[in-house]
N, C-alpha and C positions, 0 to 999 in steps of 0.2 A: 378784467381777468382775475384780479385779486379777490374781488367780491364773490366771483363764481367759485373760486377755490375754497373760500371760507364757508360758503353755503354747502358745498359738496362735503367738506370735512364735518360740518355740523350734522348733515343728514346721515352720514356714516355713523357718527356717534349715537344718534338717535336710534338707528336700526340696530346697532350693536347692543345698546342698552336694552332695547325691546327683546332682542334674541336672548340676552343674558337672563332677563326676567323670566322668559318662557322656559329656558333650560333650568333655571333655579327652581321654578315651580315644578318642572318635570322631575328633577332630581333632589328636591328638598329633603333634608335629613331631619327627622324629628325623634327626640329621645322618648317621646310618648307613644311612638308608633309600635304597637305590639301585634298588629294584625298581619297575619301571614298572607303573602300574595297567592294568587291562583296559580296552579301548576301549569307548565307549558303543555301544549297540545301535541302529543306525539304524532308525527306524520309518516315517516318511513325511515329505513335504515339501509346503509350500504356497508356490507361486511368487508373488513380489511384483515390482513395478516395479524393475528393476535389482537384484534380490536374491531372498531366499527365507526362509521360516520353517521351520526344521528341527525335527522332533519326534524324540525318542529315548527310550531307556530307560537308566537308570544302570547301570554295571557293579557287580558285587557287591564293592566295595572300601570299607572304612570310612573311608579318609582322602582320598576325592575332594574336591577343593576347588572345581573349576569345569569346565565344558564349554566347549571353544573350537573355532573354525573359522578357516581361513585360505585365501587364494588369492592368486595373483600378478596384480596389476592390469595394465591395458593399458600403463601407463607403467613397468612393471618393478618397482614397489614391492610388498612383501609386505603384504597387508592382513589384520589379525587382528580377530576378534570373540570376546567371551567372555560367559558368564552364570554365575550361581551354580548350584551343583549342585541347588539346590531349585527352579530355574525349570523349567517344563514344556517349553520350547522355546528355540531360539537363533535370532536373526535376523541375516542378513548383508545388506549393501548395497554399492553402488558398482560393480556389474558393468556393463561398458560396452556390452554388446550382448545379443542375444536368441538366441544360438546354441544348437542342440540339445545339443551336447556340453559345455556349461558344467559344471564340476566344482569343488566345494570339498572341503577335507579337514576331517573332524570328528574330534576326539580329546578325551581327558580329561587333566586335570592334578591331581596330588595335592599335599598340603601340603608335601612335600619338594621340589617343583618337577619331579617326574618326569612325562614325557609318555607317554601310551599310544601304541600304534600308531594311525595315522590310518585313518579309514574314508572312502572316496570317496562323495560324495553328488552324483549327476548330476541336472541339471534344466535346463529352458529358462526363464530369467527373462522377465518381462514387460518392455515397453519402459521404459527408465529416464526419470526426469524431465527430464534435460538434453536428451535426444533429442526428447521430446514438445514442450518449449519451442522447440527449434530448428525443428521442423516448423511450428509455429503462429506463430512470430515474423514480424511484418510491419513493413516500413519503407516509409513513404509520404511524398511531398512535401507539406509543409504551407505555411503562409504565413510566408515568411522563415525556415523551419525544416524539419527532417526530423523526422517523428513515428515513434517506435519503440513498437510495441505487442506484448505477449505475454501468454499465460495460463500459469499454473503450477498446474494442477489438483491436483497432489500436494502443493503448498505445501512443497517441499523447497528447501534452500539452493542457489541457482544464481547464476552470474555471467554477464551478457551484455556482451560486448565489441564495440563498434562502431567500425570504421575508416571514415573518409570523407575523400575528397579533393575539392578545389574550387579555383577561382581567385578570389582576393580582388579588391578594387576596382582594384588596380594590374596585375592580370593574372598575378600570381605564383601558381604552383601550390602549394597547401598540403595537408598531410596531418595529420589529427588523430585521436586515439583517445579514446573515452569508455567507461568501464566502470560497470556498475550491478550491485549485489548485492542480492538480495531472495529472500524465500520467500512473498511475498504471492500470492494467487490470480491477480490481474491487475495489470499495470503499464502505464503510458503515460509516455513521456519525450520531451522536445523538445530537439533540437539546434538552438539558435537562431542568429540573426544570419548566415544563409546567403543566398546568391543564386546565380542562374545554374543551372548543371548540377552536381550533386553525385553522385559515385560512392560507393556504400556497400557494405560487407561486414560481416557479423556472425558472431560466434563465441559459442557457449554452453558453459560449463564447470560442473562440479559440485565438491563438496568432496573427491572421491576422485581427482581428477586427470584425469577423463574430459572430452573436448572434442569438440564437433561438427565442429571445423575451420571456417575462415572461409567462409561462404556468400555468394556474390555476389548482392546485392540490386538490381543494375542501376544505371543512370544516371537520376537523378531531376531533373526540371525544377522548381525551387522556385517556388511561387506568390507573387505580390506583392499587398500591400494597403497601406493607410495608416491611421494613427490618425485617428479622426473629430475634427473641430473642435468642441470642447465649448462654445466661445463662441456657437455657433449653436443649441445645445440649450436646451430649457426643459422644465419640468414643468407639466402641466395642473393646474388647481386641484384640491384635495382634493374628492372627490365627483363628479368628471367621470366620466360613464358612457360606456363603449365596449364594445359587444357583451356587455352584461350584467355587466361588471366595473366597480367603482368605484376611482378613484385614491385611494390611502390617504393619511393624514396622516403625514408622515415626520419631523416636527420635535418629537417627544416627548422627554422626559427630557434636556433640554439639547441634543438633536440639531438639526441644521439640514439640511433636505432639499436645499437648493442646494449645500451642501458636498459632496454626493455626486458632483458633476461640476465641481468647481472646480479640478481638477488640482493640488491641494495635498495631497501625501502625505508627512506628517511626523508621526511617532509619539512624538516625544520631549517629555516634560514637563520644565520649563515652557516650553521654546523653541517647541514646536509649538503648534497651535491646540487648546485643550481640547475644543471642540465640533465637531471636524472629522469629523462623521459624520452619517448619517441614522439615526433610531431609530423603530421601529414597535412599539407596545405596545397594551395594553388602554386603553379610554377613561378619562381622568382629568379632562377639562374639555370645555367646549362646542366646543373647536376640532375635536374628533373628530366632531361632529354637523353634517351638512350637509343642510338641508331635512328635518330630522327623521330622517335616515338616519345610522346609525353606519358611517362609512367605514373604520373600522379593525377590521373583522371578519377573523379568520384564515381563509384565508391572505391576507396583505397584498399589495397590488398597487402596483408602481411603473411608471408610464407615462413614457416619455421621448420628447418630440417632437424628432426629430433635426434639424429645421430644413430639411432637404432629403431627397430620396429617396436611400437608400443600399442597397447590397447588402452584408450583414454577413458577416464572416469569423470573428471571434474576440472574446473578452471577457476582461478581467482584473478579478477581484474582490479588493479590498484590505480587510483587517481593521482594526478599531480596537484600540489597545493598552489604553486605559482604565487607566492607571497613575497613582497619586498621587505628587506630588513627593517625599514623605517616604520612599517605598519604591522609587522608580524607580532602576534600575541597568542597566548594559549587559547583564546576564544575567537580568533580571527578566522573566518571561513575561507578566505582566499578564493580559489576556484573550485573548491569541493562542491560537487553536484551543480556545477555551472562552468562558465568559460568554455574552453575547447575540450574538456574532459569527455571521453566517450560515454554516452548514455545508452546506446543501443548498438548491437553488433550481431553478426552471423558467424557461425563456425562450420568448418568443413574438414573432413579427413580425406587423404589421398588414396584412392583405390587404383593402384597401378604399380609400375616398376619402381625400384628403389633409386633409379637414376632420375626420376621425375620427368621422363620424356613421354612414355606411353602410359596413359591412364586418364582417370577423370576425378574431379572433385565431387564428393558426395556430401550433401548438406547434413549437418547434425541437428542444428536448431537455431532459431533467432532469439536473442535475449534483449529485454528492455530492463535496465537496472532501475529499480523503483526509487522515486524521490522520497526521502524521509519526511515524516510529519510529526509535529509536536514533540521534538526532542531537544530543542534549544541548540544554540551554536556548539556547545561543548559536546552534546550527544551526537550531533551530526558529524563533528570532527572525528570522534571515536569510531563511528560507524564507517566513515570513509577510510580511516587508517587500517581497519581490520580487513578491508577489501571486500569486494562482492563475489561471493562463491556461488557457482552454478554447476549443477549436474549436467552431463552431456544429455542424459535422458531422464528428466525429472519425474515423469509420470510412472516410469518403471525403471528405477536405477539399475544400470548395467554398463558394461564396457562397450566401446566402439569396436568395430572390426580392426584388426591389426593394420597399422599405418606407419610410414616413415616420415610423412609430412603432415603438418597441421596448418590450416589457413584461418586467419582471423580477419574478418572484414568489418571495419567500423562503418556504421550506417548513419548515426546521428549523434550529436552532442546533446547536452541537457538543455541547450538554449531553445527558447521559444517552443517549449513543450515537445522536445525531441524532433525539431525540424531537421530534415535531411540536408546534407551538404555542409559547407563551411569547413574551417580547419578543425582537425581532430587531434587529440593528445591522449596517450596512454603512458603511465609511469612504469608499470611492471605487470608482466603476465606470469602466472605460475600454473603449471599443468600437473595433474595427478593421473596415475594409471598403473599399469603393470607391463613388464616385458611380454612381448607376444608369445603366446603359448605354442 
């Protein structure tokens, strides 16, 4: 057996040495090699958004290292793309338009650095990502804010630059610029603390230096609302029935339902309030049972009696940190964007009598709070502390019909990519709107 192993190892070494010699001969580098390789043979092209996938056949040269392509971008820079000689095709990106006469140069490079003659590859690229985003980007007047929305269906890296001018409270004209970089499919951003009329222009750029140029989005009249007075709000008793839905018990696991609207937003241990949240979970005591009914069946229901009739405009959901004193630090994430914190919810207004008996719940919308990306722990903490603000009607910002009651239905936490069910936690809810007209 030992002799067999020695023989096998010897044979492997022989074959490896032979293969190495073959590869060395195939890829040998010679400082005296000044002969340019033959160019690749262009086969076909598959057009892509802002680019193309070029298929070719290799030239009959043993020292080909790579296949490359180049073109001059709209900003005058030479763009180069390369792939291994073993790749079946080469992709190029970053073309700024969809002209019929778009041409890139395809050539081969050998181990000595010699370039072959270039082969022209003409094609008409599809519309690039930055132009698609620019066409679909919308800017609308929100409540004390401008709302910027776009879709990036190709999920390529783009940057949206927004310039806006407005008059501040003293009448002084101000100009500001905001930039957002993303490759998410959809984005929504708020430019807050605005009033009066705001003039907006937006520019979309990509990584290759292409820009749409600033597009005039017009003069927008900012909508006004106010924060609702929480001292007038109250929660109906657990088990209260309204249109077939039961008010849930939100004081489980050290939670306190009244803390949900106490206007105390402090996440720091031990300075903050340890139980400054409402918590909804599976039954653990008789407190969850009302008249023989389990009122904490998923999905849980939070009814808020607003105290008066309001037309609602927006909501801010605050998360709980849930950190222990021994591990809390300025950069400790705790349960932010995790744990039991609500990551998805539905909202409803009450269309009915002020006594909550006769009427129906009308759905406003369902919201999924986006997970932050590439912010670092400190950036994620700052984002969580400022709360997640959502408009009742983000596509066309407006008020809800007048209502006395508001219903907040937690659907999923952030766990397991917003998996429904499980225990759910909310630290604070803040509503905005105006008294019913």
